[in-house]
FILOTOR-280584 format. One line per field, with one value per atom (N, C-alpha, C): x, y, z; atom name; residue number from 1. Coordinates in Angstrom, 1 decimal, padded with zeros to 4 digits. Layout:
% FILOTOR-280584
px <- (X  ...)
py <- (Y  ...)
pz <- (Z  ...)
atomo <- (CA  ...)
num <- (NUM  ...)
END
This chain:
% FILOTOR-280584
px <- (-032.5  -031.2  -030.5  -029.7  -028.3  -026.9  -026.6  -025.4  -023.7  -023.0  -021.8  -020.1  -019.8  -019.0  -018.3  -016.9  -015.9  -014.5  -013.6  -012.4  -011.8  -012.5  -011.7  -012.6  -013.7  -014.6  -014.3  -013.4  -012.4  -011.3  -010.6  -009.2  -009.3  -010.4  -010.8  -011.3  -012.5  -012.3  -011.3  -010.2  -009.0  -008.4  -008.9  -007.0  -007.7  -009.1  -010.2  -010.1  -009.3  -010.3  -008.2  -007.5  -006.1  -006.0  -006.8  -006.1  -006.5  -008.1  -009.1  -007.8  -007.5  -006.3  -005.3  -004.6  -003.1  -003.7  -005.4  -005.2  -005.7  -005.7  -006.7  -004.9  -004.0  -003.0  -002.0  -001.9  -001.3  -001.9  -003.2  -004.0  -003.3  -003.6  -003.2  -001.7  -000.3  000.6  000.9  000.6  000.2  -000.2  -001.0  -001.2  -000.4  -000.1  001.0  002.1  002.4  004.2  003.5  002.7  002.5  002.3  001.8  001.8  003.1  003.8  005.0  005.9  005.8  006.4  005.8  007.0  006.5  006.7  005.0  005.1  006.2  007.0  008.0  009.5  010.3  012.0  012.8  014.1  014.9  015.3  016.6  017.5  018.4  018.4  019.8  018.8  017.7  016.3  016.5  016.1  015.7  017.1  017.8  019.5  019.5  019.3  018.8  018.4  017.6  015.8  016.5  016.4  017.1  018.5  019.2  020.6  021.3  020.9  021.6  022.2  023.0  023.6  023.3  023.2  023.1  022.2  023.4  022.7  022.1  021.5  020.3  019.0  019.4  018.4  018.0  018.5  018.5  017.9  018.2  017.8  016.4  016.1  014.2  014.0  014.0  013.2  013.8  014.7  014.7  013.5  014.0  013.2  011.2  010.9  009.6  009.4  010.3  009.3  008.9  008.9  009.0  008.3  007.6  006.9  008.9  008.2  009.0  008.9  009.3  009.0  010.7  010.4  012.0  011.6  011.8  011.9  012.8  013.3  014.9  015.7  015.6  017.0  017.3  016.1  016.3  015.6  015.8  014.8  013.8  012.6  011.8  011.2  011.4  010.6  009.5  007.8  006.9  007.1  007.0  007.3  006.5  005.7  004.5  006.0  005.4  006.0  006.9  007.9  009.6  009.1  007.7  006.7  006.8  006.4  005.7  006.3  008.1  008.4  010.0  009.7  010.3  009.5  007.6  007.3  007.1  007.0  007.3  008.2  009.5  011.2  010.9  010.2  010.4  009.5  008.3  007.4  008.3  009.1  009.9  010.4  011.6  012.1  012.0  010.3  009.7  009.7)
py <- (055.5  055.6  056.4  055.0  054.9  054.7  056.1  056.0  056.0  055.6  055.5  056.0  056.9  057.4  056.4  055.8  055.1  055.6  054.8  055.9  056.0  054.3  053.9  055.1  055.3  056.4  057.9  058.0  059.4  059.2  058.3  058.3  058.4  057.7  058.2  058.8  060.0  061.4  062.0  061.9  062.6  062.7  061.0  061.3  061.6  062.3  061.7  063.7  064.3  065.5  066.3  065.5  066.2  066.0  064.4  064.7  065.6  066.4  067.5  068.5  069.1  070.2  070.1  068.9  068.5  069.5  069.2  069.4  070.2  070.9  072.7  073.5  072.6  073.8  073.4  072.4  071.9  072.9  073.3  074.4  075.9  076.0  077.6  077.2  076.4  077.3  076.9  075.9  076.3  076.8  077.8  079.3  081.0  080.1  081.0  081.5  079.7  079.9  080.2  080.4  080.9  082.0  083.1  084.1  085.1  083.7  084.8  084.9  084.2  084.3  084.8  086.1  086.6  085.1  086.7  085.5  086.5  086.9  086.9  087.3  086.3  086.5  087.1  087.4  088.6  087.1  087.8  086.0  085.6  086.2  085.9  084.6  084.9  084.3  082.6  082.9  081.7  080.8  081.4  080.5  079.7  080.8  079.5  079.1  079.3  078.1  076.6  077.5  076.3  075.6  075.8  076.0  075.3  076.5  076.9  077.4  078.3  078.8  080.7  081.9  083.1  082.8  081.6  081.9  080.8  079.9  079.2  079.5  081.1  081.5  082.6  082.9  083.7  082.8  081.4  081.0  080.6  080.5  080.3  081.4  082.5  083.8  083.6  083.8  083.5  083.2  081.4  080.5  080.2  082.0  081.6  080.4  080.2  079.1  079.3  080.6  081.6  082.7  083.3  084.8  085.2  086.6  087.7  088.5  090.0  091.2  092.2  092.8  094.1  095.2  095.5  096.3  097.2  098.9  099.2  098.6  098.1  096.5  095.2  095.4  094.1  092.9  091.9  090.7  090.0  089.7  089.1  087.9  086.8  085.6  085.2  085.1  084.1  083.3  082.5  081.8  080.6  081.1  079.9  079.0  079.5  079.4  078.6  079.0  078.0  077.0  077.1  076.1  075.0  074.9  074.0  073.5  074.0  073.4  072.1  073.2  072.1  070.6  071.1  069.5  069.4  070.1  069.0  067.9  068.8  068.1  066.7  067.2  065.9  064.8  064.9  063.8  063.0  064.4  063.4  062.6  062.3  061.9  060.2  060.3  059.4  058.4)
pz <- (161.7  161.2  161.8  162.2  162.8  162.2  161.6  160.5  161.0  160.8  161.9  160.5  161.8  160.2  161.5  160.1  161.3  160.8  160.9  161.5  159.8  158.8  157.7  156.9  157.0  156.4  156.3  157.4  157.5  156.7  156.6  156.3  154.5  154.1  152.9  152.2  152.9  153.7  152.7  153.8  154.3  152.7  152.3  151.1  150.1  149.7  148.3  148.4  149.7  149.8  149.6  149.7  149.6  148.1  147.4  146.2  145.4  145.4  145.3  145.6  146.8  146.6  146.3  146.1  145.2  143.2  143.5  141.8  141.5  142.6  142.5  142.2  143.1  143.5  142.2  141.6  140.5  138.7  139.0  138.2  138.5  139.5  140.2  140.1  139.9  139.4  137.9  137.5  135.8  134.6  135.6  135.5  135.9  137.0  137.3  136.8  136.2  135.0  133.9  133.3  131.7  131.5  132.7  132.7  133.4  134.0  133.7  133.0  132.1  130.8  130.0  129.5  128.3  126.8  126.1  124.3  123.7  124.0  123.4  124.1  122.8  123.2  122.3  123.2  121.8  121.5  120.7  120.3  120.8  122.4  122.8  124.4  124.2  125.5  124.3  123.2  121.8  122.1  121.7  121.5  123.0  124.1  125.3  125.9  124.9  125.7  124.5  123.4  122.5  122.0  123.0  122.9  121.4  121.2  119.1  119.4  118.2  117.5  117.1  117.1  116.3  115.4  114.5  112.7  113.0  113.7  113.5  114.1  114.6  115.4  113.6  113.3  112.0  110.8  111.3  110.1  110.3  111.2  112.2  111.0  111.7  111.0  109.4  109.5  107.5  106.7  107.5  107.0  106.5  107.5  107.8  108.7  109.8  110.8  112.0  112.2  113.0  112.8  113.6  113.6  114.5  113.7  115.0  114.9  115.1  115.5  115.5  114.2  114.9  115.6  116.7  117.2  117.6  116.8  116.8  117.4  116.3  115.8  116.0  117.2  118.4  117.2  117.8  117.4  118.4  118.1  118.7  118.6  119.2  118.0  118.9  118.3  119.4  120.2  121.8  122.3  121.5  121.4  120.8  119.8  119.2  117.4  117.9  119.6  119.4  119.7  120.5  121.6  120.4  119.2  118.3  117.8  117.0  116.6  117.2  118.6  119.6  119.7  119.8  120.4  118.7  117.5  116.2  116.2  116.6  116.2  117.0  118.6  119.3  118.5  117.8  117.8  116.2  115.5  114.2  114.7  115.8  116.3  116.4  117.1  117.6  116.9)
atomo <- (N  CA  C  N  CA  C  N  CA  C  N  CA  C  N  CA  C  N  CA  C  N  CA  C  N  CA  C  N  CA  C  N  CA  C  N  CA  C  N  CA  C  N  CA  C  N  CA  C  N  CA  C  N  CA  C  N  CA  C  N  CA  C  N  CA  C  N  CA  C  N  CA  C  N  CA  C  N  CA  C  N  CA  C  N  CA  C  N  CA  C  N  CA  C  N  CA  C  N  CA  C  N  CA  C  N  CA  C  N  CA  C  N  CA  C  N  CA  C  N  CA  C  N  CA  C  N  CA  C  N  CA  C  N  CA  C  N  CA  C  N  CA  C  N  CA  C  N  CA  C  N  CA  C  N  CA  C  N  CA  C  N  CA  C  N  CA  C  N  CA  C  N  CA  C  N  CA  C  N  CA  C  N  CA  C  N  CA  C  N  CA  C  N  CA  C  N  CA  C  N  CA  C  N  CA  C  N  CA  C  N  CA  C  N  CA  C  N  CA  C  N  CA  C  N  CA  C  N  CA  C  N  CA  C  N  CA  C  N  CA  C  N  CA  C  N  CA  C  N  CA  C  N  CA  C  N  CA  C  N  CA  C  N  CA  C  N  CA  C  N  CA  C  N  CA  C  N  CA  C  N  CA  C  N  CA  C  N  CA  C  N  CA  C  N  CA  C  N  CA  C  N  CA  C  N  CA  C  N  CA  C  N  CA  C  N  CA  C  N  CA  C  N  CA  C  N  CA  C)
num <- (1  1  1  2  2  2  3  3  3  4  4  4  5  5  5  6  6  6  7  7  7  8  8  8  9  9  9  10  10  10  11  11  11  12  12  12  13  13  13  14  14  14  15  15  15  16  16  16  17  17  17  18  18  18  19  19  19  20  20  20  21  21  21  22  22  22  23  23  23  24  24  24  25  25  25  26  26  26  27  27  27  28  28  28  29  29  29  30  30  30  31  31  31  32  32  32  33  33  33  34  34  34  35  35  35  36  36  36  37  37  37  38  38  38  39  39  39  40  40  40  41  41  41  42  42  42  43  43  43  44  44  44  45  45  45  46  46  46  47  47  47  48  48  48  49  49  49  50  50  50  51  51  51  52  52  52  53  53  53  54  54  54  55  55  55  56  56  56  57  57  57  58  58  58  59  59  59  60  60  60  61  61  61  62  62  62  63  63  63  64  64  64  65  65  65  66  66  66  67  67  67  68  68  68  69  69  69  70  70  70  71  71  71  72  72  72  73  73  73  74  74  74  75  75  75  76  76  76  77  77  77  78  78  78  79  79  79  80  80  80  81  81  81  82  82  82  83  83  83  84  84  84  85  85  85  86  86  86  87  87  87  88  88  88  89  89  89  90  90  90  91  91  91  92  92  92  93  93  93  94  94  94)
END
């Protein structure tokens, strides 16, 4: 059994290896990014994220479109609900 490894074999192996490494790095970066983002946002963060007015944030809360908590007079909004609301509006526009 005389098998030879050619330069083309090495090149293909290198490309395959680099592809796998990039895939793993992207997954790690996504998981780090998700863990850095807080689950609950203050009203100011919501306004900045969605580029809306304080009244619009209040309407989302009063209309029951997003979960919220009131802690010592400050409202906190669930990031997942806000993202879902944003994604739903994108799909409606299509």
